[in-house]
N, C-alpha and C positions, 0 to 999 in steps of 0.2 A: 533578595532573591533575583536571579537572572531574569531579565525581561526580554532580551533579544539574543538570538543564537549567533554563534561564530560560523562563518562560511569557510569550508576547506574543500580540497579536491584530492582525488587519488587517481593514478594512472591505471587503467585496466586494459587487458588484452582482448582483441577481437580478431576476426578472420582477415582483416585488412591492415592491422597494425595496432595502434593504441588509441584510446579515447579517455578523456578526463571525465570522471564522475564527481559531481558536487555532493557534499553532504553538510548538513546543518547540525551543529553540536551545542548542546546545552549542559550546564553544570560543570563540576570540577573535572578537568581533563585527566587528572590522576586517579579518579575514582575507578577501582577495579571492577565495579558492577556496571555494565553497560546495557541499556535497553535500545535496541535498534527498531525503529518504526518505519515501515515501508508502505507507500501509498498505492492507490489503484491505478488502472490503466491510463487514464488521461489526466491524472492529478500530479502532485509534486510534494516534496517533503514538508513544506510549511503548513500542510493540512494538519499537522500534529502540534501546532504551537500551543494550544490550550492544554493538551495532555502533557506536553513536555514541561510547561511551567509548573504543572502540578506534581511532577516527578523529580525535577532536576535538583532539588535540595537534598535528595536521597541517593540518586543514581546519575550517571552520565547518560544523557539521551542523545542518540545519533539518528538523524532523519535524512537519508539520502534522497536526492533527486535521481530516480532511475534514468539510465541513459536515454537520451531523446526527449527528456522533460526538464522543466525548470532551468537551473543554471548548468546542467550537464551538457556535454557535447552530443551531437547527433551521430549516428552510425553511418559510415560510408556505404555499407551494404544493409539496406533497410529490411531485408528478409531475415536478418539475424535479431530483429526485435522479437524476443521470445524468452520464455522462462529459462532455458539452458544458458543463454548469454547473461541474463540477470543474476542467476545463481552464481555463475563464475565471477561476476563483478562483485557480488556481496562477499564471496570468499576472500577476494583481494582486499576489500574494505575491512573485514574482520582481522586479517593479518596486520593491516595498518594500525588498527585500534589496540591490539595487543592486550585484550581484556582477559581477566581471569574468569569472569562469569558473564555470559551473554543471554539476555532474554529477547524475545522477538514479539513485536506487535505488527501484524500485517493486515491491511484492508484490501479485500478483493484480490487483485493481482499480487499485491504485497503479501497476502496470506499464502498464495500458491508458491511464491518465491521462498517464503519461510518454510513451507512444507518441503521444498526441494533441499534447502539447507539442512533442515532438521533430520531428513532421512539419510544424509551422507554418513558413511562410517566415520566414527570419532567426531561427530558434530559437536561444536562447542555450546550449542543451545541448551539452556537449562529449563526455561519456561517459555510457553508459546501461547500467544493470543492470536487467534485466527478469526478475522472479522468478515462475516457474511459471505463466505465462499466455502466450497468443499470440492471433493473429487468429482462429484456429479453436478454439472452446472445446468440450470433450467434453461431450455431453449428460448423461452419468452424474454428472459433477461438478456441473453446474448443478442437476440434480435433488436431489442431496444438500444443496447450499447452500439451495435453495428450501424444503427441509423444515424449516429452522429460522430463516431470516432473518425478522426482524420479530416473532418470538415474544415475547410479553409474559411476563416471569418475575420472581420475587423469591425471595430466599433469606434465611434467618435468620442465617447466618454466612458469613464469607469462605471458609472451608473447604468449606462446602456448595456455594457458588457455584463454587468451583474444580473440585469434582468434577463438577458438572453441565456446566460449559463444556468440561471435558476429554472428555466423552462425544461432543461434536461436533467435537473438535479433534485427534483422534488422528493425523490426517495430518501434523500438525506434527512428528511424530517424537518420539523419547525425550527427556524433560526430567526433571531432578530435581524433587522437590516444591518446593524453594526457587525453582528457575527458573520453575516453572509458577505459583506464587503471585505472583512478580514480574510475570509476563505477565498475570495475572488481575486483580490489584487495580486497575490503571488503567482497566480495562473497566467498573468499577462505581462507584456512588456510594451514600451512605446516604440512605434515605428513611424517616425515623422509626427504627424498630428493624430495618428490613430493608435488604438490599443489592439494588440494581436496576441494570440496564444503563444506561450513559451514552448509548446510541444511541437515536435516534428510531425507534420501531417502523415508522413509515411509510416508511422507506427501502426497505421491501419492496414498496411499491405499484408503482413502475415496473418493478421486477424481475419481479413476478408478472404484469404486464400485457403483457409482451413476447410477441408472436405468433411462430410459426415464420417467417413472411414478414419480420417486422422483424428477427429474429435473422439471417436469411440476408443481408439488405441490410447489416446492421451488420458482418457478417463480411467482406463484399466491401470495405466502406470501410476496415476495419482492415488488410486485406492491401494495399490501395492505399497507406495510410499507411506500412506496413512497407516497401514497395518503394521509397518515397521516401528512406528513411534511408541515410545514409552514415557516421554517426559510429561510433566504436568501441563495440561492444555485447557485453555478457556476458549470456548466457541461462542462468539457474539453473533447474534442474528437480529436483523430488523424484523419485527413480527409480520410486516407486510412485504417482505422481500420477494422479488420476482426472479432472483438469481439462485438463492439457497432455499430449496424447498423444505417444508417441515419433515418430510420423510428422509431426506439426505441428512439433515441436522440430527435427527433421531439416530440414524445409523452411525453417525460420527461419535455419538455418546456411547455406543455399544461395541465399536470396533477400535483397533489400534490403541491410542492413548486413552480411550473412553473419556472424551472431553466433557468438562462441565459446561452446560449450556445456559446462557443468559440471553433473554430476548427483551427487546425494547418496543413497547407499544407505540403506534403512530409513526413508525419509521419503516422505510423499505430498504432499498439497497443504496447506501449502506450507512450504518451509524458513523458519525464523524468525530466522536469523542470531544465534542464541544460542550454538550449539556452535562450538568453536574452528576447525574446518576450514571451516565456512561463513563465519565472520568473516574468516579469512585469505584466502579466495578473493576476496572483495569488496575487502578492503583492498589486496591485491596489484594488482588490476585498476585501482582508482581512483587509486592513488598511484604507479603506474609513470610514468616520465618521458614 
């Protein structure tokens, strides 16, 4: 079984020219069944290593680093860090993959990107796992994320960085030290004798520039997109999530694709698909006939 992914890049269009988006690929490159896994706002594609290892004997797994994160380039115009740009990039990626069947696993921001792709006319998506996010986003969760997104930091050791990142990531739920270090190291790069984040701190600019009126308009558009969906959908929620409320999750099971809801106790925002029960839920949903 594949234990490490292949790193590839695809050129994508933005308002200033082109940028390269990195993506990690697992499994047989000729497999016509592709599962695209897309990470959250401040994360990167290696978050899905455990899930990808569990899937790659059956499907081709592709885990992009959304522009401005991981091994992808940074945008020349940081105000274009947002879902419309990310959806356009993913459409370019899907064209490169030339897959006959595409399923989507999206955590937080990656779920909203997936919603945008799934709602497009003639979308290639066939199954959708949306992880701990919905059209209505709880303000307390946004405030928490806003308190650290874009923060410039550096650390002397990987362990020091892991401890600092854990302080803002406890919603991910219990992980062993080994698991947490595996989730932390791909977030970072060496800069001289220091460890620094791989993400562009300016991804925070559009996030912090969002007004209440803009947020309200965006919420209405996301519900419109949700109500268009008809594909089989699994909604994953951390039972203690501060971003996806129980009321919003319940509404998502009754509108649009009428998602099947699975919740994980002892987890907030967001389940990371490292623990066996979380992996099993996604694997069962994606690989069912």
